N, C-alpha and C positions, 0 to 999 in steps of 0.2 A: 637663091639669094637669102642671106641671113637677115631676118627682120629686125631683131634686137641686137645691135652691136654693143661692144664694150663701152664705146663712147656714149651711146644712148643710155645705157645702164647707169652711167655716172651722172647724167644731167636730169633724167626724169625723176621727179620727186616721189617719195612713197605715198601710199594711200593716206588721205585725210590731212596731209601736211599743208594743204592750201585751203582747208575748209573755211577759214576766216576771211578768205579773199573772195570778193564778189566775182561771179562767173565771168562777167565781161573783162575783168582784169587778170584772170587766170591765163597761164601760158600753155600753149600747145607745142609739144616738143618734136612730134614726128607725125608723118602721114603714111598710112598703109592703104593700098587700094587693089581692087580687082579690075583690071583693064577691060575685061569682056563682060562685066556685069554691073558697072556703074555703082559700085559700093566703095565707100571710103571710111577709114577709121582714123580719127585725129586724137592723138595720145596726150593725155593730161597728167596721169599718174601711173605708177607701176608698183606691184607688190611681188617681190622675188620669191616669197615663200609659196604663194599660190600660182605664180607665173601668170598673173592677170593684170590687165590694164583697166584704168578708168578712162573712157574715151567718148568723144562725140562720134556717133555713128550716123553716117549719111548713106541711106539705102532706100528702102521703100518709104521710110519716114526719116526724120532727123531727130535723134534723141541721145541723151547722155546715158551711159550704162557701162557695164563691166563686160570685158571680152577676154577670153583665154588665149594666150599666145599659142598654146598647143593646138587649139582649135583653128586659129588663123593659119597656122602652118599646114593644116590639112584641107582647108577650103579650096575648092576648085570652081572656076567660073563656067559659063556655058560652053566655052571652047576648051575647057580643061586647063586654063591658065591658073597659076598660083597667085596668091596674094603677094604683092611686091611692096617694097619701101620706096617712097618718093625720094630719090637721091638728091633732088634739088630743093627740097622743102627746108625752110629755115624757121626756127622757133618764132612764134608770133602770139600776141595776145588774142584771146578768144574774140574780142570785139573787132579785131583787125583781120580776122580770117575771111578770105574771099572764096566762097563756095556757092 
């Protein structure tokens, strides 16, 4: 499965474009997840030059940070499953995210 589609490339804003917006009001544009490891990445921004996302990572802990698309495409869960894109996720404000 392709994690970053052309449609997502068009709507995910570049790094630092929303730095003046309070976290609770920032938009989350996509969700990636590992079905067999209970990890999720909620995408807020993207840098095409470094192929890196700024995301809320929900795994062992919940934190904001940077994650490489190249690395996400190589990650495997406990049963060997790939990271997938949630096809039913719709963009939502951070404050309205249900996790």
